[in-house]
N, C-alpha and C positions, 0 to 999 in steps of 0.2 A: 460489615456493610450496613449502613442505616437504611431504614425503610423509606422508599421514595414517597413524596407527597402525592395524594390522589390527583389524577388528571382526568380530563374528559376522555372517554373511551373512543378509540378511532377504529375504523374498519377499512377505509379505502386507502390505496397506496399507489405510488408511482415508483417503478423499478427502472433504473437507468443503467445502460451499458455503453461505453465508448470503445471504438475499435479503429485501429489503423493497420491495414494489411494483416488481418488475423483470420484469413480464410481457413487456416489449418485447425483452429480451435474454436472459432465462433459458433459453429453448429453445435458443439458440445455444451457450451454454456446456455445457448438458447434451448437446447433439449432439457437441461436442468431446470430452466425457468418453466417450461411446459409441464414438467413433472411435479411442480410444487403442489402440496396438498391444501394450500389456502384457496378459498373460492376465487376462481379466475375472473369472474364477473366483477370483482372488487379490485382487480389489478390492472393498472395502466402500464404498458411497456414502452419505454422511450429508448430508441437506439440511435446513437450518433456516430456517423462515419466521418473520420478525420481526413478525407481526401485520399482514400486508399487507391492503390493502383492495381490491386488484385480483385478477387471476387467478393470482397467483404460486403460492399453495399448490396450486391446482387443477393447474397445470402440473407441479409436483413430484409430486403423487399420480398423475397420468397417466404420468409417466416411471417411477415406481415400479412401476405395474401392467404397463406394456408391456415393461419390461426386467428384471423380477424373476428370470427364468430365466437371464439371461446373467451377472449379477454374483453375488458371494458373498452379498451382501444389499444392499438399498436401504432406508434408513430415513428417513422424513420426521418431523422434530422441530419443536417449537414453541420459540420464543425469547420468552417473555413479557415480558422486560425491554426488548426491542426494540433495544437498542444493540448495536453490533458486537462489542465484547469479551465481552459476556454470551453472545452467540450462539456465539462460539468456545468458550467454556467449556462450553456445552451439548454441542457436538460432541465436545470432548475427553473429557468425562465418559462419552460413549457410544461412543467409538472402541475397537475391538478389535484393529486391525491393529498390526503391528510398526513401521509408519511412518505418520505423519499428514501429509497434504498440505493446505495452506491455499490455497484458490483463491477469487478474488473473482467475484461473479456478473456484474460488468460487465467481463468479460475474455474472452480467447480463448487456447486452448492448442493447439499442433500435436499431431498423432498420436503423436509420439515423446516428449512432455513427461514422462509418468510413467516411461517406460522409461529415459530418460537420467538422470533423477534417481535412480532405483533403482540404475543402474549406478554412479553416483558414490558413493552410500551404501555399496554393496557393495564399493567400493574402500577403505572405511575411514572415510568422513566421517560426521558426526553430523547435520549440517544442510546442505542444498544448495539451490541456486537459480541463477538466471542473469539476463540482461538482460530488462527489461520495458519495451520502447518503447511509446509510445502510437500508436493507430490511430484513424482517423475512422470513425464508424458509417456515414455516407453521404458519397459522394465528390462534394461540391459545392465550388465555388471558395472560399467563405468558410469552410467547415468545414476545408478543407485549410489555410487561413491560420491558423485557430485551432490546428490540429495543429502547424503550424510554430512558433507561439509557445510552445506547451506543450513541444515536443520540443527546442527550443533550450536550450543550456546557460545562456544569458542569461535565458531565460524562467523555467524551473523545473527544469531537468534536471541539477543538480549531482550528485544521488545516483547512485552507481555502478550501481544496479539498472536505471536508465533507459538506460544506455549499454553498448555492447559493448566490453569491455576484456579483457585477458588473465586467465587463471585465477588466482585469489588469494583470500585471506580478507578479508571485509568486515565492517563494523559492523552492517549491516542489509540486508534484501532484501524483496521484495514477495511473490511467489508462491513459497513455500518447501516443502521436504519435510524432516520432522523425525523422527528415531528417537524412539519413544515414551519411551525412557529420559530424553530431554531434559526432557519435560514432567513425568515422574514425579519428576524431581529439582528442577526450578524451580517447578513448579505451573502454575496457569492464568493467564489474562490479568487485568490490573487493570481492573475494570469501571467505574471512575470516569474512565478516560482514553478518551474516545470516538473520538479521531482519532489519538492517539499510542500506542495500546496495543501496536502492533508495535515501536516504538522502545524502549519500556520493557521489553517481553518479551525482545527481542534483547539489551538491556543485561544483564538478569539471566542470560541464557544465557551471555553472554561472561564475566560475573563468576563463573559456576559452572565455568568452565574449558573450555567447548565453543567450537568455532570454526564460523563460517558460511562455507561454501565457495561461492564464486561461479565458475560454469563458463560461459564464453561460448557454449558449444554448447547450453545449456538455455534455450530461448526461451519466453516467454509475452508476451501483449499486453494492454494496458489500453485500453478505449475512452475517448477524450477526451470531455469534456462537449459536448453537442450545440449549445449556444448560448453566446454571450458572457456572458449573465447567469448561467447555471448555472456557468460556469467561474469567474467572479468570486466567486460565492457559495462555491464550493468553496475558493478561495484564502483568502477571509476566514476560513472555518471552520478551515482548516489553520493559519493564523497564530494564531488565537485559542487553539487547543489547545497551540501551542508556548508561549504565554505562561502558560497554566495549568499546564503540565507542568514548567516550570523549577524551582519550589521542591520538587516531588515527586521528580523524578529528573533532576537537572542533567547527570548523566553520560551520559544516553541522547540528549542533543542535541549538535549541533555548532555551530560559530560561523556556518556558512552559513545556519542556520535563522534567525538574527537580522539578517542583512543587510538585508532589506526594512524591518525596524523601525528600524535605524540610518538608512536612507534617509529614512523619515518624519521622524525627529528632525532630520536634516540639512535637509530642506525647511523645517521649522518654524523652525529656528535661523537659516538664511540669509535667510528671508523677514523675520523680525524685524529682522535687521541691515540689510537693504535698506530697510525702512521707517524705520529710525533714521538713514539716510543713509550706510550702508556697504554698497553693493551688490556689491562686488568678489567676495566669496565666493559670492554667489548666482549671478552670471554664470559664475564658474569651475565651480561644481558642475553647473549645467544645461548648460553647454557640453560638459563632459566626459561627462555622461550622454547627451546627444543624439548625440555622436560615437560613443560605444560602442554605443548602440542602433542607429544607422545601420549601423555595421560588422557587428554581429551579425545584423541583418535581411538585409543583403546576403549574408552567409555562409549563412544559412538558405535564402535563395532559390536561391543557386547550388547548394547541396547537394541541394535538392529537384528540380532540373532541370526545374521547371515554373514558369511565371510567369503570374500573373493580376493584374489591376489591384488586387484586394483585398489583394495582398501588400504594397502601399504602406502599409497600415495597421499593419504589424508593429511599427514603433517605438512607436506609440501603444498597441498591445496590450501590449507589454512594460511600459510605464508603468502601465497599468491593473492588470496582474497584480501588479506590485511594490507598488503603493499599496494594493491590496486585502489582500494578505498582511500588509503592514506595519501597516495600521490594525487588522487582525484581531489581531495580536500585542499592540498597544496596548490593544485591548478586553479581551484575556485578562488582561493585567496589572491593568486596572481592576476586573475581576471577581474577582480572586484572593482578597481577604479573605472575601467572602461564600461563595465556592466552597469554600475550605479549611474554613471553619466548618461548612458543610453536609456535607462528605464526611469530616470528621475527619482531614484531611491524607491523604486517599485511602487510608485503611486498608481493605483488601479481603479479608475472610475467605474469599471464593470461591477465592482463589489456592491455599490449603491444601486446600480442599474438593475441588477438581479433582484435585490430586495424590493424595488418598486414593481418589477414585473411579477414577482410572486404574490405580492399583496393585491395586484390587479387581477390575478387569476384565482384569488381565494374563493373557494366554494364552487369552482367551475369544473368539478370532476365529471 
């Protein structure tokens, strides 16, 4: 990893959180924010509610009232469009700090998270972040098994931000810290991309000449879905948006995004061949998959150092995750014509509007 070029030292920051019906976990992430060991008077907290029907906004307003004296300011905003990228554009348009932090409501950050990111930025980086492993909300045997499936590289953890590796520059990351100059240059998020807005944004950031610094000492955590049904729904949605994003921004996707889709095609093709009297490829494919699933399940169990009978479900959970994601991508491709017609090939004027709004607020921390 090459040394970053010296940049102006920054101290003030805006930390954003978007939530929709997150009353069950919002208090935890707000507590993590309150526990940061970075000077609170240099922190601006921006909370965006996406039209929640539970107590989410009430929790935000109470946090604002109870902590107003500690932070530079706490602002509760509305995200009327309700989707994630639109919420981030609301936050960016109202951010006054020299650095903008992007934090998920369904996450946890340790007390040193802000400080370590700021230290990395003050050493010359423009964007920083680190590993973001998954954690279980409740420590039950089956939820630990779900976590093992999610955390396994075979399950869904190919992305570098899920694993702890050496310091380097990466294509994307999850919880990140960005100098505001980055957004003033590339603009806001594409509001038509509801699940892949971060991939597309990071692609534009890289195209503009900025680099995303991955530091293994900067940790954050994402809560895994609490049930198998919710996890499969998430994987289906992720896969669907990969299919929809391909014609809009092929450069922001990698080949590994399409492996589950290729698996679905392989299942269909080998099944047809088997029905036509040529079963060899079908047996070879399923045999290879079963062997790999068993090996990776064993690896996950050994690494967890905890065994429960529910761990025996891991090979089947891998299959369900892959099939859900792959069918989602297929659904995305099927929806493409109507989606492109509706969105005008994802033309998003808000990208430039956010850029103008941020430049207008420059230096108004």
